[in-house]
LOMI-943572 format. One record per residue: x, y, z of N, C-alpha, C, CB in turn. Coordinates in steps of 0.1 Angstrom, whole numbers, plus 5000, padded with zeros to 4 digits. Atoms other than C-alpha are relative to their C-alpha. Glycine has a CB too. Layout:
<recs>
XYZXYZXYZXYZ;...
</recs>
This chain:
<recs>
500949905004499849984999501350135000498550025012;499349875000501150354993500250085014499250104990;499849924987502450575021499750134997501350005005;500349874999501550935027500350075012498850024997;499649934990502251205049499150125002501450044997;500949914997499751435064500550115008498949955005;499549924989500651775079498650105003501450094995;501149914994498051985098500750135004499349935013;499549834997498352375100499250025010499750134987;500749924989497652525133499849915011498750064996;500350104989497352225155500950015014500349854994;499549994987497952275192501050105003500449885005;499049864998499952605188499250105010500350104984;500549914989499252825219498849905008499250174994;501050054995495652725232499049974993499650065008;500950045012493752705201500249884993500050104991;500150095008492552405182501149885007500350054986;499450134995494152135209499449874995499950015014;500550115003493751795199501249885003499450024984;498950094996495551475213500449904986499549895014;499750095013497651255185499349875002501649974997;500950144997495750945200498550064992499849945020;501250005006492451115186500050024985499350115006;499950005016494051195152500349874993501150104995;499750135006495450835145498449915002501549925008;501750065000491550735156499650054987498850065013;500949925014490150975130500649934987500350214999;499550035011492550865105499749834997501550045000;500350184996492150465115498549984995500149965022;501550015003488450545111499750024983499150115009;500249975015488950645074500749884991500850164995;499250105006490850335067501049964997499949994994;498649985001494050435068500749905009500450145003;498950114990496850165083501250065004500649854993;498549944995499950215103500150145001501349964989;500249874997498750555113501350035011498550015006;499049974990501750715131500150145000501349944998;499849854996502251065145501450025005498950055011;498749914997505451295151499850135009500850044985;500349854992505451565179498550005002500650154991;501449974997502351695189499250134994499950015015;500549895004501751945162499249964986501250114998;500750045012499651735134500949954989499450114994;499450095010502251525116499749874998501349995001;500750124999500851205104500849934987498350025000;499350125012502350895082499149885000501649925005;500950105001499950655070499949924988498750045002;500250075016499250385043498650004995500449844999;501649995006496150405021500149894989499650164992;500150085010495050144997499950114985498749895003;500249945011494550414970499950155002499049934993;500249874996493750774964501150104995499950005016;499149905002495451104957500550065011499650094991;499649944988497051304981499050115000501550035000;501149904999494351594975498849935005499650074987;501250074994491651314982500149965013499849894993;500050044984493051215012500250135008501449895004;500049864995493551595022498850025005500450104989;501949974999489551655017499849885011498749974982;500850114993488751325034500450055015500549834996;499449954988491051425064499350115008501250054997;500649894994489851755068498649995004500150104991;501450035000486251655066499949965013499449904990;500050094990486751385091500350095013501049884996;499649894990488451635114499050105006501150094995;501149904997485651895113498849935005499650084988;501350074999482951645115500149935016499849864986;499950094989484251415142500750095012500849864996;499449964987486351655164499650144999501749985003;500449855001484852015153501550094998499250055015;498949965000488252095142500350054984500849895007;500149965011488452305113501850084997498550104999;498849975003492352295099500249954988500849975008;499550065011493952285068501049895002500550094993;499350125001495451975057500849994988499149885000;499250035012498551925033500349824998501650095002;499350145000499151565021500949974988498949885001;499150045010501951435002500449864999501250075001;499750155003502951104987501449985009500249964981;498850034995505950935003501150054990500249855002;499049975010507750994969500050154999499749924986;499949874999506751354970500850075013498650054999;499649984989507851395004501749974998499149905010;498450035003511151234995500850114991500149854992;499749895007511451484968500450145006498950014991;499949884990511151764992501250005008498950025008;498950064989513951615013501250034990499849825006;498850005010516251554982500350154991499649864989;499649875010516051894962500150105012498650044986;499549894990516852094996501350044998499949965015;498550005003520052244984500450105012500450074983;499649954989520052425018500649965013499150055003;500250084986520352165042501850005004499049804997;498550014997524452155041500250155005501049964985;499749864993524152545050499550025012499650114994;500849944987521752515079500949935013498149965001;499050074987524252485110498849975010501550135010;501050034991520952475131498749974992499950125010;501250065010518152275112498750075006499849825001;501649934995515452475134499850144991499950065019;499949885006516652785113499549974984501650065002;500050025015515952615080498349965003501249854993;501250024999512052655074499449924988499750115002;500650075011510052455048498750044998500149855002;501549985001506652565035499449904989499750154995;500650115010504752255021498750084994499549865009;500949885008502452414993498949884995500950104984;501350125003498952234985499350034984498550025014;500449995014498052434954500750114992498550014999;499149895006499052674925499750145005499950014984;500249894992497752964944500950065012499049985004;498950004987499852884975501450034995500049845009;498749965004502752874953500350114995500449944993;499849845005502453224938500450075015498550074992;500049934987501753344975501550005008498849945009;498750054994504853144987501250114992500249834995;498949945007506953294959500550145003499650004989;499549854996506553654968500650045012498950095000;499049984987508053605001501650014999499849885010;498650005002511253584985500850165000500249914987;499849854998511053964983500350045013499050064995;499849984986511353985019501249985007499149925007;498850034996514553825024501450115000500149884993;499049904997517454005037501349915003499650105012;498550075000521253855033500350025017501450104989;499550125006522353625049498949904998501249955008;501350095004518753455043500249984987498650065002;499950095016518553245013498449924999501549865000;501350045004514953124997500049984989499150085003;500250025014514152944969498749865001501849944992;501150115001511152734958500149894990498850064995;499750125005511152384951498849944993500549915010;501250075008508552134933498850005010500449824995;501150034994506552064963500050085015500049835000;499649914990507852294990501150134998500649915010;499249905000509452664995501149965011499350125003;498850034991512852655016500250155002501349904994;499349884997514052945036500949995012499050105001;498850014989517352975058499950115004501449984995;499849894993517153215085501149995009498850025006;498850024992520653215095500050125012501350014990;500149934988519853495123498749955010500050164997;501250054989516553315137498750044988500050115018;501449995008513153275121499350115004499149885002;500849894993511653525147500650164995500249975019;499249895003514153785134499850034985501549975004;500349985014513153745099498850054993500249884994;501549955009510353935078499749884991500150164989;500350125008510353645054499449885009501449964992;499950114992510553395081498450025006501350015010;501349974994507353555098498950004992500150125006;501050005007505453595065499749854997500350094988;500050135003506253225059499149915010501449954999;500950044991504753135092498750045000500550035010;501449924998501853365092498749954992500150164994;501150025005498453355081499749964987499550085003;500250005013498853235047499149924992500949984997;501250075007495753035039500249855003500050044983;500150154997494852685039500549934991498749955002;499650075006496852585014501749984998499350044992;498850044998500452575027499949985017501050124993;499750014985501852475064501549984999499149875009;498450044998505652485076500449935009500850095002;499250074992507952285091501550045000499849884997;498649965003511552325100500649894998500850085009;499250125008514352095087500049885007501550024997;499950104992514751885117498549915003500750075014;501250065000511151815117499849914990499050085001;500250105013510951705082501149894999500050084986;499050125000513951475087499749905011501650045002;500850114990512251325117498649914991499250095015;500950045011509151275091500549894993499850104992;499450075012511351125065500449855008501450104992;499950144992512350835093498949965005500850005010;501350074996508950785102499449934988499150095005;500450045013508050735065500749844999500550114988;499350135000510950455065499749915010501450015002;500550064989509650325097498849934997499850085010;501550055004506050295083500149904991499250124994;499950095011507250125053500849895003500450064987;499550164994509049835072501449974992498749844996;498950035006512049675059499649974987500849895005;499750005012512949665022499649864994501350044999;
</recs>
């Protein structure tokens, strides 16, 4: 069965939209997904699905969260292959002395891609920004909270994107391998 990564935007940030990872796993299990695994407490899930596209899974998960948990959150889903591409095309990985300062914005649609691309204008050296196929990459050498581009990337950019730092992305990639099991 194909493996997918679901990234929920705005879960367990502050006091809003609180949900346990156990509840998230139960919702996805109820949708028929197998080997549902979570990472951290911020809406990162890996699961197996018999078929369907990332967009179909994102819609099904968002609807189930709204119906079952009264949780209205954007959901981005990438196939394991797309997620591996995000990791592989990161040409800033070697430059990130602190992986928490390398931010990736996962993009759900063409409009979000255009909106995120505009953030490049906000970068100030030594920051580096580039657009990939499935994500945008921003290295904030002086820290994300010190960066106008970083704040914009993390800001209220709509339902078609969500951000993770490089350390979390690498942990998710390891979780994908774990869910896949031995070759």
